[in-house]
C-alpha positions in Angstrom: -74.1 -81.6 27.3 -76.7 -79.5 25.5 -76.3 -75.7 25.5 -80.1 -75.2 25.0 -83.3 -76.5 26.5 -86.4 -76.5 24.3 -89.9 -77.4 25.3 -93.5 -76.8 24.4 -95.9 -75.3 26.9 -99.4 -73.8 26.6 -99.0 -73.4 22.8 -95.5 -71.8 22.9 -92.3 -73.2 21.5 -89.8 -72.1 24.1 -86.0 -72.2 23.9 -83.7 -71.4 26.9 -80.1 -70.7 26.1 -78.8 -72.3 29.4 -75.6 -70.4 30.0 -76.7 -66.8 29.0 -80.3 -67.2 30.3 -81.7 -65.8 27.0 -85.3 -67.0 26.3 -86.5 -67.4 22.7 -90.1 -67.9 21.5 -89.7 -69.6 18.1 -91.8 -70.9 15.3 -92.2 -74.6 14.5 -89.4 -74.6 11.9 -86.8 -73.1 14.2 -87.9 -75.4 17.1 -87.0 -78.4 14.9 -83.9 -76.9 13.3 -82.1 -76.1 16.6 -81.0 -79.6 17.7 -79.4 -80.3 14.3 -77.8 -76.9 14.3 -76.3 -77.6 17.8 -74.8 -80.8 16.4 -73.0 -78.7 13.8 -75.0 -79.6 10.7 -75.2 -77.0 7.9 -78.4 -75.6 6.4 -78.5 -78.0 3.4 -78.2 -81.1 5.5 -80.8 -79.8 8.0 -83.2 -79.0 5.1 -82.8 -82.5 3.8 -83.5 -84.0 7.2 -86.7 -81.8 7.6 -87.7 -81.9 3.9 -90.9 -83.8 4.4 -92.2 -81.2 6.8 -90.8 -77.8 5.9 -89.7 -75.8 2.8 -86.0 -75.6 2.1 -86.0 -71.8 2.1 -87.8 -71.6 5.5 -85.2 -73.9 7.0 -82.4 -71.8 5.5 -83.9 -68.6 6.8 -84.2 -70.1 10.3 -80.6 -71.3 10.2 -79.4 -67.8 9.2 -81.4 -66.2 12.1 -80.1 -68.7 14.6 -76.5 -68.0 13.6 -77.0 -64.3 14.0 -78.2 -64.9 17.6 -75.2 -67.2 18.2 -72.9 -64.4 17.0 -74.6 -62.0 19.4 -74.0 -64.3 22.4 -77.7 -65.2 22.8 -77.7 -68.8 21.5 -75.4 -71.9 22.1 -73.5 -69.8 24.6 -70.5 -71.5 26.3 -70.2 -71.6 30.0 -67.3 -69.3 30.9 -67.4 -70.0 34.6 -66.9 -73.8 34.8 -63.1 -73.4 34.4 -62.7 -70.9 37.3 -64.8 -72.7 39.9 -61.8 -74.3 41.7 -60.0 -71.0 42.0 -63.2 -69.3 43.1 -63.9 -71.8 45.9 -60.3 -71.9 47.0 -60.0 -68.1 47.3 -63.5 -67.3 48.4 -63.7 -65.2 51.5 -67.1 -65.6 53.0 -68.8 -63.5 55.7 -71.8 -64.5 57.7 -74.8 -62.4 56.6 -77.8 -64.3 58.1 -78.8 -66.3 61.1 -81.8 -68.6 61.6 -82.5 -68.3 65.4 -84.3 -71.3 66.8 -86.0 -69.2 69.3 -88.3 -72.0 70.5 -87.7 -75.8 70.2 -91.3 -76.3 71.2 -94.6 -76.1 69.3 -98.4 -75.9 70.1 -99.3 -77.9 67.0 -98.4 -81.5 66.0 -98.0 -81.3 62.2 -97.7 -84.8 60.7 -94.8 -83.9 58.4 -92.8 -81.7 60.8 -89.0 -82.4 60.4 -88.6 -80.7 63.8 -90.7 -83.4 65.6 -93.1 -80.9 67.1 -90.3 -78.5 67.6 -87.9 -80.8 69.4 -85.3 -81.4 66.5 -84.2 -84.9 67.6 -83.5 -83.4 71.1 -85.2 -81.7 74.0 -87.8 -79.0 74.2 -86.2 -75.6 75.0 -86.7 -71.9 74.6 -83.8 -69.6 73.7 -82.8 -67.2 76.4 -82.1 -63.5 75.7 -78.5 -64.0 76.7 -77.9 -66.8 74.0 -79.8 -64.7 71.4 -77.7 -61.6 72.2 -74.5 -63.6 71.8 -75.8 -64.8 68.4 -76.4 -61.3 67.2 -73.0 -60.2 68.5 -71.4 -63.1 66.6 -73.3 -62.1 63.4 -72.1 -58.5 63.7 -68.5 -59.6 64.4 -68.4 -62.0 61.5 -70.2 -60.0 58.8 -67.1 -58.1 57.7 -67.9 -54.9 55.9 -71.4 -56.1 54.9 -74.0 -53.7 56.3 -77.3 -55.5 55.6 -77.8 -58.5 57.9 -80.8 -60.9 58.3 -82.1 -62.7 61.4 -85.0 -65.2 61.0 -87.0 -66.1 64.1 -87.8 -69.7 63.7 -89.1 -72.7 65.6 -90.9 -74.8 66.6 -93.2 -71.9 67.2 -91.4 -68.5 67.8 -94.5 -66.9 69.4 -94.1 -69.3 72.4 -91.0 -67.2 73.3 -92.4 -63.8 72.2 -90.8 -61.6 74.9 -87.3 -62.8 73.9 -88.1 -62.1 70.2 -89.0 -58.5 71.1 -86.0 -58.1 73.4 -83.6 -59.3 70.7 -85.1 -57.0 68.1 -84.6 -54.1 70.5 -81.0 -55.1 71.1 -80.4 -55.5 67.4 -81.7 -52.0 66.7 -79.4 -50.6 69.4 -76.4 -52.3 67.8 -77.2 -51.0 64.3 -76.1 -47.5 65.0 -73.0 -48.6 66.9 -71.7 -50.9 64.1 -73.1 -49.4 60.9 -75.3 -52.4 60.4 -79.0 -52.8 59.3 -80.9 -55.8 60.5 -83.8 -57.3 58.6 -85.8 -59.4 60.9 -88.2 -62.1 59.8 -90.6 -64.4 61.6 -92.3 -67.7 60.8 -95.5 -68.5 62.7 -98.3 -71.1 62.7 -100.7 -68.3 63.9 -102.1 -70.0 67.0 -100.8 -67.2 69.3 -101.1 -64.4 66.8 -102.8 -61.4 68.2 -103.1 -57.6 67.6 -100.0 -56.8 69.7 -97.9 -59.3 67.7 -99.2 -58.0 64.4 -98.5 -54.4 65.4 -95.0 -55.2 66.5 -94.3 -57.2 63.3 -95.6 -54.5 61.0 -93.1 -52.1 62.6 -90.1 -54.4 62.9 -90.3 -57.5 60.6 -89.2 -57.2 57.0 -91.1 -60.4 56.2 -93.5 -62.8 58.0 -94.2 -66.3 56.9 -97.7 -67.6 57.8 -97.9 -71.4 57.8 -101.1 -72.7 56.2 -101.6 -75.6 53.9 -104.7 -74.5 51.9 -108.2 -75.8 52.1 -109.6 -76.5 55.5 -109.8 -80.3 55.2 -106.2 -80.4 53.9 -104.8 -78.1 56.5 -106.6 -79.7 59.5 -105.5 -83.2 58.5 -101.8 -82.3 58.4 -101.6 -79.5 60.9 -103.7 -80.5 64.0 -103.3 -79.6 67.7 -101.8 -82.4 69.8 -105.2 -83.6 70.8 -106.3 -83.9 67.2 -108.5 -80.8 66.6 -107.8 -78.8 63.5 -106.2 -75.3 63.5 -107.7 -73.8 60.3 -110.7 -72.0 61.8 -108.5 -70.4 64.5 -105.7 -69.1 62.4 -107.3 -68.1 59.0 -109.2 -65.0 60.1 -106.0 -63.8 61.8 -103.8 -64.5 58.7 -106.3 -62.7 56.5 -106.3 -59.7 58.8 -102.5 -59.8 59.1 -101.9 -59.9 55.3 -104.2 -56.9 54.8 -102.5 -55.0 57.6 -99.2 -55.4 55.7 -100.9 -54.2 52.4 -100.6 -57.7 50.9 -96.8 -57.3 50.8 -93.7 -58.4 52.8 -95.3 -61.7 53.9 -96.3 -65.0 52.4 -98.6 -67.8 53.3 -96.5 -70.9 53.2 -98.0 -74.4 52.8 -96.8 -77.9 52.2 -98.5 -80.4 49.9 -98.2 -84.1 50.3 -99.4 -87.4 48.8 -102.8 -86.6 50.3 -103.4 -83.5 48.3 -101.8 -84.0 44.9 -104.5 -81.6 43.5 -102.5 -78.9 45.4 -103.3 -76.2 42.7 -106.7 -76.1 44.4 -105.0 -75.2 47.7 -103.0 -72.4 46.0 -106.2 -71.1 44.4 -108.1 -71.4 47.7 -105.6 -69.1 49.3 -105.7 -66.7 46.4 -109.5 -66.6 46.5 -109.3 -65.6 50.2 -107.3 -62.5 49.0 -103.7 -63.6 49.7 -101.3 -62.1 47.2 -98.1 -63.8 48.3 -98.4 -67.6 48.3 -96.0 -70.5 48.6 -97.2 -74.1 48.6 -94.2 -76.5 48.4 -93.8 -80.3 48.1 -93.2 -82.2 51.3 -89.7 -83.7 51.6 -90.0 -87.0 53.4 -88.7 -90.5 53.4 -90.7 -92.9 51.3 -91.6 -94.9 54.4 -94.0 -92.0 55.4 -97.6 -92.5 54.2 -97.8 -88.8 53.2 -94.5 -88.8 51.2 -94.5 -87.9 47.5 -93.7 -91.0 45.4 -92.3 -91.3 41.9 -95.7 -92.4 40.6 -97.2 -89.1 41.9 -94.9 -87.0 39.7 -97.1 -86.9 36.5 -100.1 -85.6 38.4 -97.9 -83.0 40.2 -96.5 -81.8 36.9 -100.0 -81.5 35.5 -101.0 -79.5 38.5 -98.2 -77.0 37.9 -99.5 -76.5 34.3 -103.0 -76.0 35.6 -101.8 -73.5 38.1 -99.7 -71.6 35.6 -102.5 -71.2 33.1 -104.9 -70.0 35.8 -102.4 -67.5 37.1 -102.0 -66.1 33.6 -105.8 -65.8 33.3 -106.2 -64.1 36.6 -103.2 -61.7 36.0 -104.8 -60.6 32.7 -108.1 -59.9 34.6 -106.3 -57.8 37.2 -106.7 -60.5 39.9 -103.1 -61.7 39.9 -101.0 -63.1 42.8 -97.5 -64.2 43.3 -96.7 -67.9 43.6 -93.2 -68.3 45.1 -92.1 -71.2 42.9 -93.0 -69.3 39.7 -91.2 -66.2 40.6 -88.1 -66.0 38.4 -85.9 -63.1 37.3 -85.0 -63.4 33.6 -83.7 -60.0 33.0 -80.1 -60.5 34.1 -79.5 -64.1 33.1 -78.6 -66.8 35.6 -76.9 -65.2 38.6 -73.2 -65.7 38.4 -72.7 -65.6 42.2 -75.5 -68.1 42.9 -74.2 -70.5 40.4 -70.8 -70.5 42.1 -71.9 -70.3 45.7 -75.2 -72.3 46.1 -77.7 -71.3 48.7 -75.1 -70.1 51.3 -75.9 -72.6 54.1 -73.0 -73.3 56.3 -71.0 -70.3 54.9 -73.1 -67.2 54.8 -76.1 -68.5 56.7 -76.2 -70.5 60.0 -78.9 -71.9 62.2 -78.6 -71.3 66.0 -80.2 -73.7 68.5 -81.8 -72.5 71.8 -78.6 -73.3 73.7 -76.4 -71.6 71.1 -75.0 -74.3 68.9 -74.3 -73.5 65.2 -75.5 -75.8 62.3 -75.3 -75.1 58.6 -79.1 -74.6 58.4 -82.3 -75.6 60.3 -82.5 -78.9 58.4 -79.1 -80.1 59.8 -80.0 -79.3 63.5 -79.5 -82.4 65.5 -77.1 -84.0 63.0 -74.1 -84.0 65.4 -71.5 -84.4 62.6 -72.6 -81.0 61.3 -72.3 -79.2 64.7 -70.1 -76.3 63.7 -69.5 -74.4 66.9 -71.5 -72.2 69.3 -72.1 -68.6 70.4 -69.4 -68.7 73.1 -66.5 -70.2 71.0 -67.6 -69.2 67.5 -66.9 -71.6 64.6 -64.9 -74.5 66.0 -65.0 -76.7 62.9 -64.0 -74.5 60.0 -63.6 -77.6 57.8 -67.5 -77.8 57.7 -67.6 -74.2 56.4 -65.0 -75.1 53.7 -67.0 -78.2 52.7 -70.2 -76.2 52.3 -68.2 -73.5 50.5 -67.3 -76.1 47.8 -70.9 -77.1 47.3 -72.3 -75.7 44.1 -73.8 -76.7 40.7 -70.3 -77.6 39.4 -69.5 -80.0 42.2 -72.8 -81.8 42.1 -72.6 -84.6 39.5 -76.4 -84.7 38.9 -76.5 -81.0 38.1 -74.1 -81.2 35.2 -76.6 -81.9 32.5 -79.6 -80.2 34.1 -80.9 -77.1 32.3 -82.4 -75.6 35.5 -79.1 -75.8 37.5 -78.5 -72.0 37.5 -82.0 -71.2 38.8 -81.9 -73.6 41.8 -78.2 -73.1 42.6 -77.9 -76.9 42.8 -80.8 -77.4 45.2 -80.8 -78.1 48.9 -77.7 -79.5 50.6 -79.8 -81.0 53.4 -82.0 -82.9 50.9 -78.8 -84.2 49.2 -77.5 -85.4 52.5 -80.7 -86.9 53.7 -81.5 -88.7 50.5 -78.1 -89.4 49.1 -75.8 -89.3 52.1 -73.8 -86.4 50.7 -74.4 -82.7 50.6 -73.4 -82.8 46.9 -76.2 -85.3 46.3 -79.6 -84.6 44.9 -83.2 -85.3 45.9 -84.3 -86.6 42.5 -88.1 -86.1 43.0 -87.3 -82.5 44.1 -85.2 -82.0 41.0 -87.9 -83.1 38.6 -90.4 -80.7 40.2 -87.9 -77.9 40.1 -87.4 -78.3 36.4 -91.1 -78.2 35.8 -91.4 -75.0 37.9 -88.7 -73.3 35.9 -90.5 -74.2 32.7 -93.8 -72.9 34.0 -92.2 -69.7 35.2 -90.7 -68.9 31.9 -93.9 -69.7 30.0 -95.9 -67.4 32.3 -93.4 -64.6 31.5 -93.8 -65.3 27.8 -97.6 -65.2 28.0 -97.7 -62.0 30.0 -95.2 -60.2 27.7 -97.6 -60.5 24.7 
């Protein structure tokens, strides 16, 4: 298993020291020297190997510099956490810190790729009552230990179809904060159909983040996100989204889209949203069975990787011109190295984070809702299947076989357990197309940081 990942992008020779997270921009000599050095070869032998391309003294200088970096713990760093993972998972005491409240299992759109089946989630249409939501918040408070900052996501279906209950639960949460020394961060995801001034005003006062669902260009959006009778929704929602983003000072929100087999030129959708003035943008690959006509296929991957490169270069250009924007998948923190906690704990679904159905059932996350073997309990009885919590608590980059040799494993925390389950029948499995795209996004994110640091 290699301790470094080297790649070339946009004219840069980039080396990632996987375990420390150190990034090195190197010259051509060092780029070629590093694989031999990792194998344990000495300077003379490496110089002989590369003698037809580089001078011996240049190779020797490069080897000396690399060895200094190694001594400083910045190159060929060993993984000091792998040996403690069993002890960590065995002794790990988790508290619940976030809930995804399915406030409405109903929707006013009929998006073609919706995993929730127009909001129904393999089940019945339903709206969460205030009483169920209140019990969910009480459960979160009671099971959050000494943690003071808690998060509640209002999700659907379409949450605005149950707007009064959203407002009532926020009010209840605010009342409880003072009583229990807690602080709620509320968030909302909406398709925008029912968005109005009153909703915006309330959200600007109470919601720490708002996710606005839009897929990009009008023709792309209207094809994938129509009303049930077939009409497109772009013209209705976009003026409202633009107004909403401005009212939040282009912060604490993002427009969130999905690209599919039908718009493999998705960089144009990202740039379309940026050209409309949005500063916080996320456009993510659809996750769907290959039997769906819109699913991303293996043969689509080269074009998608090229699109990420196109987007990365354009983002650099715009940033340097003072017209930059954030693209969710290229946002990466390189200052502290790979997060130790994340590499050990994964995304937190099923342990720190739970989804709650309108009738109060608990699932590990929204993508497991309706999968009865992952029904964990409910708001009245609490967690009735602690073995599911334990199983998810053991799910991390060290317990996923396909993560073992992947350079990006500490940035994605092992990826999505739901995708692993749906594509490999195991929460420790991997969605291979998703992994390939994740690796490319990490490479682009690092390259962007390098380019903007010059």
